[in-house]
GUSE-591710 format. One record per atom (N, C-alpha, C, O, CB): x, y, z. Coordinates in steps of 0.1 Angstrom, whole numbers, plus 5000, padded with zeros to 4 digits. Glycine has a CB too. Layout:
// residues N
XYZ;...
// end
This chain:
// residues 143
391890602289;391590482278;392790422266;393390492257;390290552270;392890282267;393490282254;392690212243;391890122244;394890222255;393190262233;392390242215;392790082216;393890032219;393490342197;391690022212;391589902208;391089902190;389889922187;390589842218;392189862180;391989842170;391989682163;392789582164;392789922166;389989712154;390189562148;389889512136;389189602130;389689482155;389989452131;390089372112;388889242117;388989152126;392389262105;388189272112;386589172112;386689082091;386089122081;384489362115;387289022092;387588942080;386088792079;385988682083;389588872085;385288872070;384188772072;383488712085;383088592088;384688672066;383488792090;382888792106;383788712112;383388612119;381188742108;385088742110;385388672126;386588772128;387188832119;386088472127;386888802142;386988932147;388588902147;388888782145;386188972161;389689002150;391189002157;391589142159;391489232150;392488912149;391889142169;392389292181;393689292175;394289192174;392489282202;394189412169;395389472164;396289562175;395789572186;394889552151;397689632172;397889722181;397489852173;396889932180;399389722186;397689892158;397390032156;396489912142;395989792141;399090192153;396590062131;395690022117;396989962110;396789872102;394690182105;398289992112;399190022102;399289812099;399489742089;400990142108;398889752114;399489632121;397989542114;397689422117;399689642144;397089622104;396389532103;396889482089;396089402084;394989562105;397689502083;397789492067;398489382064;398489352052;398389622060;398889322070;399289222062;398289042063;398388942057;400989222068;396789092077;396089022075;394789062065;393988982060;395788992087;394589172063;393789222056;394589202040;393789202030;393389362064;395489202037;396189172024;395888962016;395688902005;398289212030;396088902035;395988822025;394388762025;394388662017;397088712026;393388772030;392388782029;391788792013;390888742007;392288872038;392888872009;392388931988;392288771982;391488711975;394289061973;393288731988;393388561977;392188481981;392188361981;395188431982;390888561986;389588511993;388688531977;388488641974;388888622009;388188431967;387288431959;385588541963;384688571956;387288281958;385888571976;384688611978;384688631995;384588542003;383588501971;384888812000;384388792011;384288912018;383588982011;384888702017;384688972029;384689092037;385189132046;385489052055;383889112041;385489252047;386789312053;386089432062;385889532054;387989372040;385689452075;385989622076;386589632092;386589542101;384189742074;386989762094;387489792105;387789862117;388989862115;387889782103;387789902126;386989992135;388190002144;389289952140;385589932141;387990072158;388890082167;387690112178;386590132173;389990202164;387890102190;386990122198;387790192210;388290122219;386190012201;387790322210;387890412223;387890382241;388290432251;386890492220;386990252238;386590292255;385190252257;384490202248;386590462260;384990292270;383690322275;383190452276;383890542283;383490272285;382290472271;381290552268;380990672285;380790652297;379890422262;381090772280;380490852296;378990782298;378190742290;380091052294;378990792316;377890722320;376990772309;376590712299;377390762335;376690882312;375290972303;375290862291;374290812287;375791192295;375990842287;375590772275;375190642271;374490582262;376390782267;375890592286;375690422282;374090412288;373290322286;377090282292;373790552299;371890522303;370990482288;369990402287;370790732311;371690562276;371290542263;371590452252;371390452240;371390642259;372590332265;372090182258;374090212249;374690112245;369890172242;374590322247;375890342241;376790322248;377590412252;376090452235;376890142251;377990122262;379490182258;380190222267;378189952266;379990182244;381590172246;381590272226;380990282216;382389912248;382790332231;382790482217;383890372203;385090352199;384490712227;382790342202;384190262194;383990342173;382790372171;383689982194;384790372161;384690452155;384990332137;386090292134;385790592161;383990312132;384290232120;385090282111;385190402113;383190212114;386190232099;386290312093;386590222078;387090282069;387090402098;386390142077;385890072063;385089962064;385189892074;386890042055;384389942053;383889822049;384289742030;384089782018;382289862051;384789672033;384989632021;384089512013;384689412017;386389602023;383089462005;382989352002;383489281984;383289331973;381589332007;383789201987;384289161974;383588991966;383788891974;385989161976;383188961958;383288891950;383788831934;383388891924;382588901952;384588711933;384988741917;386688861919;387688861927;383088851908;386288951908;387689011909;387089201913;387689301915;388888971889;385389171914;384389321920;384389341930;384589221933;382889341918;384289421943;384189491952;383589661948;383689741939;385389471959;382989641966;382589791967;383389801978;383789701984;380989831970;383789921981;384090001987;383990131993;384490231987;384589991984;382790152012;382590282017;383190272032;383090192041;380890322016;383890412027;384790472040;383990552050;383090622046;386090582036;384290532063;382390602073;383990672081;385190652083;380590422089;383090772082;383390882091;383090852110;382390772115;382391012085;383490912112;383190952132;381690982130;381591042141;384091122142;380590992124;379491002123;378690942115;377590982109;379391082124;379290852114;379290672108;378490762093;377290742094;377790502120;378790832081;378390842077;379690772064;380890752066;377690952080;378990752052;379990642040;380290722030;379190762025;379190502033;381190762026;382190742019;381790652009;382090532012;383190702027;380990661994;381290501986;382190551979;382290671975;380090411977;383190421976;384190481968;383890441954;383590321952;385490451973;384090521942;383590521933;385390511923;386190571929;382390641934;385790471915;387190441909;387390471895;387490391886;387590291910;387490641895;386690671882;388090641867;387790651855;385990881884;389490601871;390790571866;390490471857;390390421846;391990541877;390290441870;390290211863;388690171860;388690041860;390890041882;387290231859;385790141861;385890031853;386590011843;384290221857;384989951859;384689851856;383889841842;382689861842;384089801867;384489811833;384089801814;382089821816;381489821826;384789571803;381689841807;380289821805;379589721799;378389731799;379889911799;380489571793;379989471789;380989391800;381189291794;379989431772;381789381812;382089331821;380789291826;379889371826;382889411829;380589191829;379189171838;379189171856;379789071858;378689011834;379089201861;379089231877;378889091883;378189001879;377589341882;379689071892;378788901901;377488941905;377289041911;379488831919;376088811898;375588831901;374988841921;373988901926;375488791892;376188761928;375988751940;375688891947;374788931955;377188681944;376988951941;377289101949;375889221941;375989331945;379489171942;374989191933;374589271927;372789231931;371789311930;375289271913;372689131934;371789061941;371789101958;370889161965;371988911938;372789061962;372989051974;372689311979;372189381987;375188941975;373289301970;373289501976;373389551961;374389571954;375289591989;371789561958;372289671942;372289821946;371689901953;370889651926;373589811934;373990001937;374590001926;375089911919;375090071952;374590171924;374490181910;376290101905;376990041914;374090371906;376590111895;377390051891;378290081892;379290001892;377290041883;378290281893;380090381895;380790291911;381990261913;379790631901;379490261919;379990211933;380490041931;380089971940;378390221947;381289961922;381889901920;383089911920;383490021924;381689881913;383689861919;385589891915;386089741912;385489641915;386689951931;387489741904;387889591908;387989581917;387689681924;388889531904;388789431925;389289441937;390489421941;390789401952;388889391942;391189441931;393089441932;392989631936;393789671944;394389391910;391989741929;392189881935;391489901952;391689971963;391390001922;390489801948;389789811968;390789801975;391189891982;388789671975;391489641974;392789631980;393889731983;394289761994;393389561973;394289771972;395389941974;394590031984;394990081994;395590061956;393590031978;392690171988;392790172003;393090262011;390790151986;392589972004;392590022017;393989972027;394089952039;391289962022;394689962019;396589942021;396990052028;397390082040;397589952005;396690142013;396990302019;395890352026;395890472028;397190422009;394790292031;394490382043;394690322055;394490402065;393090422043;395190182060;396090192071;397390172077;397890142087;395790162077;397990232058;398890302066;398990432068;400190472071;399790272062;397990532068;397890672064;396590732076;396490842081;397490692045;395790642077;394690622084;394090752078;393690852084;394790602101;394090742063;393290872058;392990822039;393790782030;394691062061;391290842040;390690802025;391690822018;392390922020;389490872019;391890712003;392490781990;392590891981;392390891969;392290731984;392790941984;392591071974;392491041960;391591121956;393691161974;393090961951;392990881941;391090851941;390490961941;394090751945;390790811940;389490751941;388090881949;388190941960;389890581951;387290881942;385690951942;384990931951;384490821950;384890921931;384691021962;383490931970;381790971968;381491081965;383690961988;380990901968;379790971971;379390911988;379390801994;378590941957;379091071990;378691082005;377291102009;376591192007;379391182011;376990952019;375990922022;375790942032;376690872038;375590832019;374991022042;374691042055;374390932061;373990932073;373691132056;
// end
């Protein structure tokens, strides 16, 4: 079966021929004041025995990005749906800089799991080009 790649921007889904082909659309979303992006691949139908248990398609999520103003949260996922929460140690958000109330109330998480929006888009661009999580970020693993 042929792989089908998808990028969802604010709950609007578009199909692409490859990960790299998503780059332009993903970067265009950066101009929005707030939003969300997620990317995944559909590997096709599961074997019949897996469909019996409700898993119709073999889909693999790559990342989820949410942003508001100049702050963002970026989570990469592996094929077991484990989370790798991105932490930008090189450019942390200063403690005296308030985080977006909208993001904090919607998704309360440790401050270190928020990063600058521009850096999060740099990270997803690198991922879309290489298919690999950027090594310049640290990750908190959550099963």
